[in-house]
N, C-alpha and C positions, 0 to 999 in steps of 0.2 A: 648916782650914789655911793655912797663909800663902798668899798671890795674888803669888808670886814668878815669875818668867819662866815659863812655859806653852809649853812646845813642840807646833805642832799643824804636822802632816806634812801635803799635799796641801791644800797654802793656799789653793789659787786653786780646787779642785775644790768638787763640789757639795756637799758637806760641810764642807769644810776651811774653805773661805772663810765661811761659814757660823757655825761652830764661830770662828773670830776675833772676826767681830761678838758673837755672844753674848757671851763672853769678856769683850772691852774693854765694852758695856754695864752687867759687872754691874762694872768696876772693875779686871779684872785687867790683869797685865801678860802681853801676848803675843807671842809669838817664829815667826810667820809661815814657815813653811821649802819648801822644795820645789825642783824645776831650777832655777824663773825666781824664786824668791822674795826676799824682802829675805834670807835667811839660807839660804844653798845648801846643800841634800841631795838625796842621788840614791842610789838603792840600787843602782845598779850600783858607786857608786866611794865605799867603806867610807872614805875618806881623809875625806868629809865627813860621818861618821857622829858623830865625836866631840866638832868644834867644836859642831855644831848642839847637842848634850846640855851644852855645858859651862853649869854655873849655873840650869840648870834642872831646880825643881822635882816636874814632869807635866808629859805627854806624851801626845797627840792620834797615836794612829798607822794609818795606812791602809796598805793593801799595795798592791799593781800588778796582781791575776792579773786583772784585767780588760781586760788588753790580750793582743797576741799575743805569739806566745814562751814559749820553759817558762821556767819559775822554782820555786827550792826555798820558797816559801813558812814552812811548818815552819823550816827551819835559818835561813832570812834575819831572821825577829822574835824568831827565838829568841837570834839573837847580838846584832838591836839590844835586844832586853831586857836581856840582860843586861849589855851596855855601859851599856845606860840605870841600871842596878841602881846598876852598880858604879859611877859617877859620881855619883850621889846623890838621882837621880830617885826619888822615896818614891812614886809615885802615878801608871799606864800605862793610860789606856782606848785599847781596840782595836776598830776596826770590821772586821766583818764581814760576814756576807750570812745571813739567813734560808734556809736552803737543807737540802736532805734528798737527801742521798748527793753523787754525784760529779758537778760541772758541765763539760763536754768535760775532763773527766778529772782535775778538780781538786777540789781538796777547798778546800772557801771557807772553814772554820772552822779548816784547818790549824792559823795563827800560836797558836791561840787556849792550847796548850801552853805556849808559850814564854813570854807573859807570866804565866802561871798560876805556871811553874817559875824565873820570872827573881828573886825574893825584894820585890819592890816590889808594896805594894798593886796591885788590877787591876781592873777592869771592862770587860766586854766585851758590845757593842753589836753586832745582830741585826737588821738593820731589813730588812721588804719593798721589794718593789720601787717607788723613786721617783715619786710625782709627777711631779719635775721630768724625769724622763725622756722624757716624752712634749713638753716645751718649751725642755728647754737638751742633749738627752741623745741615746739611741741610737732615740727614736720620735720627734723633730723633724722629718727630712725625710717620712716617711711621713705625720702628721700632713697635714701641707702639701702633699702633693699629691694630700691626701685620701683615700686608701686606706691601711690598718694591714694590710699582708699578714703574717701570722704563726701561728707553731705551738701556737697558746694555745689551740684547741679551743673549749669553753665552760664551762673552767675560770676559776675564781672569785680574784680576788684583794685584799688589805685594803689598796693600794697606802698610802705615808704620806708626811707632806711632811719633805724634807728640813732643812728649819728645825725641825720638833719633834728629829727622831733630835740636828740640834746641839743644840739647847735639853736637852736629858737627855745630851750629850756634856757642856756645860760643867756640868751642877751634879754630873756623877758626877768631874770635875776639879778641882771648887772645894771641894763638898760631902761629910759627913762620912755615912755610914751606905750609898755603895754597893759601899763595896770588896768584893769576891771574888763580886759579883752577874753571871749572865747575864742581859741585857734583851733581850727580843725586842721589838722594837717594829714597830708596823703602823700604820696609817689604823684607824676603825670600821666603816667598809663594805666588804664584798669584791663586788666590781667584777666582771662580765667584760670584755672587750675591747670587745666591742659596745655594752656600755651605756657602758662609757665614751667610746667614740665620738662617741654617741649625746648625752652631758654636751656634747663639747665644738662637735658639732653645731648643736644649741641658741644655744650663746656665740656661735660666731663669726656665724652665720648660713648655712654654708658647711657641705657636706655630707660626714660625715667615713665612708669604712665599714669598716668590720672584716670582713676575707676573710678567713676559717680555712683554711691549707695546711698540706699534710705535711710532718712535720717535715724526710723527706730532702729533699725539694723545697726546702724551705726553705733547707738548706746549700748545695744546686747553687744557689741562687739568689745567695745572698753571695757564694761563691766564683764565679761569672760576672761578678759586680761587682769582681773585684780584690779581694775580702775574703779575706785569708788563710784557708786550711783550718779550722786550727787554732779561729781566733778566729771564724767561722761555726759549729763546730760547739760554742761555748761558748757562745751567744750561741744556739744554736738549744735547747741544753739546758737554759738559763737559763728561757727562755720555755716549756718543756718543762713545769719544775718549775707553772707556771700550769696548765696543760691537765689534769696528775694531780691539782690541788686539793693539792698536798704541804704549803701555807702558808696554807690560805685561811682558818684559823681568825682572827680578830681578836684583839687582847691589850688587856690594861687597862694595858700597864705605862705609854704618855706619859702618861696620866691619873694614875697612882700616884705616877711620880715629881714631875709639873711640876704637879698639882694643879688640871687642865684638860684639858677631851676634847678628841682629839688635831684637828687643822684638816681638814676635811671636804672631800672630793673636789671638791665644784660652785663654794665658795668660791674655791678655786688654782684651778679652770677659767676662770671668771668675770675673776678679775684677770690672768692671762695670754692673756686674751681682748680684755681692755680695754688690753694693751700692742702689741696687732698683731704679735705673735711668729709666730703663726700662720697672717697672711695672704698667700696663694699667689700 
């Protein structure tokens, strides 16, 4: 595929900025887009969609279902995907999530049908929880406080590195052989939250404990911190997927696509600890 402009939505987010880096490392011409990016794209403002897509031959799509408030993911992604195909975009790579059933009342695979029916070639990425939730995401403050209070029970999760997800996205955007594929992306080892906390404790020299809490109690706790109720339920349900071991089986997709094993959680923890991000 010609390496002309590749649109990357969410280009300042966990995966988006890494997709930009991975594409540029492979010599691709990248168009980073978002509300504060060089190319403005706003899901709430459809006037920004067509200019962002102009001249693009491939696009990395990220929705915003992990934010408070209601949003019709199926309709919005379908509309964007159709506009992209009509504008000459030949390949779409959509980031969703490796989940089972509804999460906070939301179907996190809702956008898949839209890209499948857009008329463009497509690939769907469904990653497990990112390593980076511990050092730049929803779990950062808890790690810094020394206590991970979550309704995850003793469930296991094969956490995956956002960098590996980005490398797979770059391959799907640039290479043939990935069209029409749904890629479930995980790390190699399923860990409990207690085991993850132990690894962080060893690397930092600080005690980080995992404290399992009840699902409803966790929702109430988040709401008491002024987290919107719908988002509190969303996060609790997402963690509940770990508790129920719904996506605990590792996949070999990262290795099949990239020709190397996925990054290990221990390596990630060591680098993050050395950076000082978890200093209390």
